[in-house]
N, C-alpha and C positions, 0 to 999 in steps of 0.2 A: 813478793814473788817467791814461789816454791822452787827449791833446787832439787834436781833429780838425785835419787839415792842410788848408791851402789856399794859393793863390799868394801871399797877403800874409804868411802866418805859417809859417815853417819853422824849428823849434826844434832846435838842435844842442847837445849836451853835449860839451865837450872836456875829457878827463881826461889830463893829462900833467904829470909833476913837473919837466919842463924848462920853466921859466917863459918864457924867451925864445922858444922854439919855439911854446909854447902861445899867447902873446900875439900873435906875428906871424901865426900861422895864424888866430887869431880875427879879426884885423883884415881879413885877406883875405876871410874868410867874410861878415863884416858888409858889406863892399863889394858882395858878391853878394846882399845883402838877406836873409841868414840871421840869425835871432836866436840868439845864442851865449851859453851859460853855460859859464864856464871854471872848472874845479876842479883844484887842484894836488896835493891829497893824497887818498889812498884814504879816509881817515876822514871826509871831507866829501861823498863821492859820494852816499850813500843819503839824506842829509838834503836834498841838492840835488834829487834826482829825486822825492822825496816832496813837496817844496815846489812844484816846477815841473817836471812830467814832460816830458822831451824826446821828440822823434820819433826822432832818431838820436844814437848816442853814438860819438865817436871816442876810442878808448882806447889808450894807450901800453902796450906789452907788459910793460915793466919799470917798476914804480912804486916808491914809497918803502918800503912795507911789504908789498905784495902783488904777485902776478903778474897781469898784465892778463887772462889766460885765466880765472883764478879769478874776477876781477871780472865778466867776461862771463857766467860760469856763474851767479853770484849775481844779477846784474842780470836775466838771462833768467828766473830763478825768481820774482823780484819783479815785473817788468814785461815779460811775454813779447812785447808788441807793440813794444818799443823795439828798433830794429835797431842792432846793434853792429858797428863796423868796427875791427879791430886795426891799429895803426900801429907799426912797430918797425924798428930798425936791425939787429936780431939775428934775421934771418929764417932759417928752416930748414924743411925738409919736415916734420919732426916737429912743430914749433910750429904750422905751418899746419894740419896735420891735427888737432892738439889744439884749436886755436881753433875750427875748424869743428864739431868734436864738441861743444864747449861751447855752441855756438849763435851764433857770429859769422856775420854775413852776408858780410863781405868782409875782405880781408887786404892791407894796403899796406906796402911796404918803404921805409924811409928810406935815403938822402934821397929825398923824394917831391916831385914838382912839384905846384903848386897845381891845375893842370888835372886831374891824376889824382884828387886829392881831390874836386874839384868833380864829375868824372864819376862817382866812387863815390857821392857824395851824390845825384846825379841818379838813379842806379840804385836807391838806397834809397827815395827818395821816390816813384819810379815803382812800386816794389813795394808801398809803402804804399797808393798810389792803387788799384792792382789788388786789393789785399786788401780795401780798403774797398768797392769795387764788388762783390767776391765776397760780402762779408758782407751787403750790401744785396740782392743777388740771392737769397741764401739766405733772407733775411728775407721778401722778397716771395714766394718759393716757399712758405715756411711759412705766410704769410697766405693764399695761394691754396689751399693744401692744407686749411687750416682752414676756409675758406669752402666748399670742395667737401665736406668732411666734414660741416659743419653742414647743407649742402643735402641731403646723403644722409640724415642723421639725421632731419631735419624733413620729409622727403618723405612725402606721404600714401600713396605706393606702397611696396611691399616691394621692397628692392633688395639684391642680393648679387653678389659676384664670387668665383669659385672658380678656383684656378690649374689648370694642366694635370694636376696630381695629384689634383684633387678636393678640395683644402683650401680652406675658405672664408676669404678674406683680408678681405673686406668683408661686413658683415651689419648692416643697420640695425635699429632697435627695431621698426619696423612689420613687418619680416620676421619677427621673433621673435613678434610678436603674432598675425599671421595664420597663420603656419606654425611651430608649436612644434617643438622638437627631436623627431626621429623621424618627422615627417610631411612634411618639406620635400622629401625625395628622391622619394618615391612621388608626391607631389602635383604636383611641378614637372617631372616627366619628360615633356615634350612630345615629345622625341625623344632618342636617345642622344647623349652628348657628342661622340662621334666623328662622328656624322651631321651635327651642327650645325657642327662645325669644317670638315668636308669640304665641306658645302654652301656655307659662307662667307656665309650670310645668316641672317635671323631666322626663328625658328619660333614661332608663337603658337597658343594654343588656350585655350578657356574651361573651367574646372574648377569643381566644386561641392564645398564642404567643409562639415562640420558635420552636425547632425541635420536631418531633414526640417522640423522646426518652426523651426529657427534656421539654415537653410542660407545660405551666403554664396557668391556668384558671383565668381570671380577670373579676370581676363584675364591669362594668364601669357605673357610674351615672353622667349625665351632667344636669345642671339646670341653669336657668337665675338668675342673681343677680341684684336686683333693688336698686336704690338710692333714693334720695328725690323725692317726688311726684310720686313714683312708676314708675320712668323712668328706663329702663334697662341700666345698666352700664357695663355689661360683662357677662361671662359664667364661672361657677365653675365646676370643674371636680373632682370626687373622684373615684379612682380605687382600689379595694380590691382584694388581691390574695386569691382566694377561692379553690386553687388546693387541699389542704389537706381535706377541707370540702367535695369536690366532690368525692375524693378518699374514704373518710370514708363512704359517702353515698353509693358508689358503693360496698364497702365491706359489708355494712349492707344489701343491696339488695341481694348480693351473699349469705350471711349467711341465709337470709330469704328464698331464693330459695332452698338452701340446706336443711334447716329445713323442709320446706314443702315437698320437695322430700323425705327426710328421713322418715317423717310420712307416706307418700304414700307408699314407699317401705316397711316400717315396717308392714303396714296392708297387703300388697300383700304377703310379706314374711310369715306372720302368716298363711294366708289361703293356700299358696303354700306348706308350710312345713307340714301342716296337711295332704294335699293330698299325699305328698312324704312319710310321715310317714306310711300311709296305704299301699302305693305301696311297700316301702322297707320292711315293716313288713311281708307282704304276700309273697314277693319274698324270704325273708329269710326262711319262713316256707317251701316254695317249694324247696329251696336249700337243706334243711335237708331231704325232702322226695325223692329227685331225685339223691341222691349220687350214685346210681347204674345205672343211665341212662345218660351217658356222653353227648350225643347230646342235650338232653333237659336241662341238668345242665349248659352247656355252654351258652345257650340262657338266662337262668335265671340269670347267673352271669353277662352277658352283660347288662341285665336290671338293676341289682344291681349297676353296675358301672355308668350307665347313671343316676340313681336316686341320687347317691352320688355326681355326677357332678352338678346335679340340686340344691342339698343342698349347694354346694360350691358357686353356682351362687347367691343364695339368700344372702349368707354371704357377697359377694362382693357388692351386691346392697345396703346392709345395711351400707357398708363402705362409700357410697356417703353421707349419712346423718350422718356419724360419730356415728352410733348407733349399730354396730355389736359387738358381744361378743369377746373380745380379750383375749388371754391367754399369757400374757407377761412373759418372763423368761430372766434371764441374758444371754446375747448372745455375741459371738465373731463375729463381722461383717466380719472380714477377712475370717472366716470359711464359713459364708453364701455366700460370693462372690465367693470363690473357688468352692463351690458346685453348685452355679448358673451357673458359666462359663461352667462346664461340661455338664449341661443341654442345655445351649445356643448353644454349638457346634453343636448339632443336630437340633436345631430349626432355627437358622439363616442361615445356609448353608455356602458353601465354599467361596462365594464372599465377605463375611464380616469378616474382621480381628478383633479378640477380644483381647484387651489388658487389663492387670491388673496393677494397680498402688496402692499398699497397703503400709500402714505405719506399720513398724515392731513393734512399741510400741503403737498400737492402744488401746484406752480405750474401756471398755465394755459398752453396753447399755441394758436396760430392755425393751424388745419388743416382740411382737408376731412373732416368726421366720417364721412360714408358711405364714403369711400375708405379711411379708416383701419379701419373695421369690416370692410371687404372684405379688407384686408391681414391683419388678425388672424385672420379665418376661414381664409385661405390657409395661414398659418403653423400654425394648429391642425390643419388637415387633414394637412399634411405631418408633424406630430408624431404624429398618430393612425396614419398609415401606417408610421411608424418604430417603433411599439409594437404589433405584431400580437397579442402576448400580454397587452396591457394595461400600465398604468404610471401615471405621474403627469405632469400638465401644470401648470406653475406660471406664472402671469401676474403680473408684478410691475411696479411703477412707483415711481420715486423721483426726487428732485431731484439734479442732477449739475452741479458747477462744475468746469470745465476751466481750470486756471491758465495764465498766460502762459508759464511755463517748462517746460510739458509738451511733449516731443518724441516724435512717433509715428514708429516705425521700421517699415519694410516697406510699410505702406499709408498713404495720405494721411488723416490724422485730421481731426476737426472743428477749427475755429478756436477759440481760447480764448473762454470765455463761459459763460453759464448755460443748462442744457439740462434737459429732461425725459427720463429714461432709462426706456424701456419694454422689458421683456425677456419673451420667450416661451421657456420652458425645458422640456425633456422628458427622460425617462429611457429613451429609445429606443436603437436600435442604433448611433447616432452615424455619423460619416463619417470615412473615411481622409483623410490630408492631400491625396492626389491628387484625391479627389472634392470635398473642401472647396474646393480651388483653382478648380474649375470650377462651383461651386454656383450662382453668379449669372449664368452664361452662359445666354442665351435658348435654349430648347428642349433644354437638357441635363437628362436625367432618368435615374435608376437604376431606375425602375419598369418593369414589363413593358409591352410594346407595348399601347396602347389603354387603359392605366391612368393615364397622366400625360402632360401636354403639355410639361412642362419650363418652363412660363411663370410658375409661382407665385412663386418667389423673385425672378425678373426683374421682375415687376410690382411687388412690394413694394419692391425696390431703386429702381426708377424713381420710384415715388410718394414715397419718403423723400427722394431727391435733389431732386426738384422742389419739395418742401416745405421745402428748406433744411436738411435733416437729414443724418444719417450712419448707416449700417448696419454692424454688426459681427457676424460669425458665429464662434462658438467651438464646437468639437465634438471629442469623444474617442471613438474606436471602442469600441463595447460599453458606453459609459457615458452617452451622450446628447448633445444639442445645445442650444445657446442662441443665439437671434437677438435682438440688442439694437438697438432703434431709438432714436436720439437726435434730439429736435426742439428748436429754439430756444425759450427761455422767452418768454412773452407777458406784459407787465405789465398788460394790460387785464383787466377782470373779465368773467365770463360774463354775457350778457344773459339774465336769468331771465324777462323779460316774455313773455307769450304774444302773438305777432303776430296781427293780424286777418287771417283767411283770406278770400280773395275770395268774393264771393257765388257760390253754385252756378250761377246763371244767367249764361251767357256774354254779355258786352256786345255789342250789335249796332251796325250801321252807322247813320249819319245822312245817308245819301245821298251818301257820298264815292265818288270814283273812284280805283281802285288799278291801278297798272301792275305786273304780275307778270313778272319776268325769270328764267327757269329753262330750261336747255337740255335737261333730262331730261323727255321728253314726258309720261310717265305722271304724274310728280310735278306738272308744270305743270297738267295737267288736273285733278288732285285739288285743288290749291290754288285754282284758279279756281272749281271746283264748290263748295268749302267757303266761299270768300269770298262767293259769290253767295247761299249759304244764310244768311250773316250779314247780307245786305242791301247788299253793296257792288256797284258797277258795276266790271267787271273788263276790262282789256285785257291781252293776252298778248304777250310777246316771247320768241322761242326762243333768242335770243343777244344779244351785246353790240351788234352792228350794227343789229339791228332795234330794240333799246331806244334807241339814240342817235337813230335816225331819228324814233322816236315822241316823244322828248323835244324834238327840234328843231321839232316841229309845234305847231299851235295847240290841240291837244286839252287838255281839263282833266285835270290829274293832282293828286290830293290826297296820295297816298302811293305811294312806290316800294318794292316788296318784291322784293329781288334776291338771287340766289345769290352767294356770295363768289367761287367759282371758275367761270369761264366760258371757253368756247373762243374763239379768235380773237385772243388776246393782250391783251384788255381785261378786267379783272376787275370785280367788283361794286363795289369802292370807287371806281373811276374812273367807273362809272355814277352813283354817288351824287354825286360831285363835279360831273358834268355836270348832274345834276338840281338842284343848288344854284343854278345860274346862271339857272334859270327864275324868272319873277316872276308870281305868288308861288311861293316855293320849297316843294316838297312835303315831307311827312314821309318819313323814311328808316328802313327796317328791313332788316337783312342776315340771310341764312340760310347755314349752313355744315354740311357733314358732316365737315370737318376740325376739328382742335383750335383753340381760340381763340388759341393762341400764333401761329397763322399770320397773324392780324391784325397782330401786332407785327412779323413778318418783312416783311410787305408795307408796313408803315409807315402804319397808319391814322391819319388826322387827323379822324375822325368820331366824337367822343365822344358825340354826341347820338343815334347810330344803334345801337339794341340789336341783339344777335346772337342769332338763334334757332338752337339746335343741333338738327340732324336726328337722328332722326325727330321731327316736331313734333306735339304733342298739340293737337287743335282748340281746347281751352280756353286753352292757352298762346298759340296763334296769335291768338285773338280778343282776349284781354286785352292782348297786346303791341301789336297794331295800334291798338286803341282808345286806349291810353296815349300812343302816338306821335302820333296825330292830336290828342288833347286837349292835349298839350304844345305842338304847333304852333299850335293856336288860342290858347292862353294867351300864347305868345310874340308873336303878331301883335297881340294887344290890348294 
């Protein structure tokens, strides 16, 4: 075993059968701070180096029983790191050559001066120091290479390096996983190797591997690797799986499209609902006037029905942008499906068989029941159109628990928890992967012009998302499609009690004064006319400035009925806040053709102010105003 050298410890073995020479030389070396072990006989040499290995051995050429060159050879075989120096009075070229061949580091001739021996020892220990540094450098290099190799092996990207002959010298496990043998060359050829080397820069492109159902997007970068003198020695390749990133980008683009569409439909719905409010209000007035004229009354009622259908259309348009006003209630999905099936029997026709697969112990959900029924009708109609020659429509519902360790790939799945899983499955023509990818996009349809708006699935998707659920579509071409809606479980029980319906007679005024704030002239006139029929005194304001002037005056105001969105930069909520400062404060009622979610965006702090959604039924208007005024009176007392 070799002992490490340092300035305090330099161990020298002195082997010479001339005791006088050996002892005197040992004395000189000790004065120079060497630690010296003296051996006089060949037989004791190997016991000495085993017991205490030296760094340098000074060996006489002629010993008692052996030749010093033979000792050097044996010593070099046993302890190759010990440097041997031959010292002899019988020097010759032949012995010098033989000693060097045996492994001697130096060769000194007697008589030898102590300075020569010390110089030889300095050279020996300098060589040992350099050898130790070289070993440490090699060890550091090995550790560095090990770290680099572990980095390459554990990299999430596929990494390879091929020399100029095309032989792969480095290939990590990720490369083998993403690009099995036989696929890597064709898949990674972003440009020819010669082109990459001549260009002297990186070449990148994105490729798609796998089947359409399990496609993976890889971003592949190839670049030249240069050695000394900037000479190219090969090509490196890094391939990164960007599938999740691309899917996240697509989901973001879809969300942005839906947000933009939601804002567009919100604005359209507001204007459209203002128009519908005028139409519905005047038709209701005509309905009252024409009770004794059946023919005219029938036409008016058809107009009322068309107006209400238009209002329902705006509600469904708002569902695309997930901004319609929902009225969630604890619901038994089995009841909803049984009711929908009775309606579908008439809608789908006799060529389509409807099947129900319901779980008897189904959990409840909190959901807008009417919106859900509309969504199921949309899905059933889509299925009908996919089965022109007839087929089967299966509606099923079951409980679904998604555990914590479930990981969804490709699309963002629901969070772990308990869900109701409602599936509409058909045996129709199905969808290709390309069509399936676009199925939820608004206005995308495969139906002929005039036979489909492309909004059905978008409306369903918006409603499900707004309800805290998740939608999944599965389809196989020529085999059918299945749309699954998952809604969070509700622990509450369904309220089976029958609520008391308001009396048919609309509650009238008790001499109160109402300020109507509405910028749409026709709607403002109808509201004023209707309120006067209820017995209220009415003052009109065509905008926020006029309303604020009226509120600042001394006139009596018992209730403020204001539109939510007004021109001039002041909205209905700010009008209500200004009204609060009056003494006594009037009752407050808001109107809006937008979704109720707009109240949250504006930041309403008026929980006491109900919101009437346009178009407004006269009966709803009457009951809402009476309730707001009665609540104000109860609060004052």
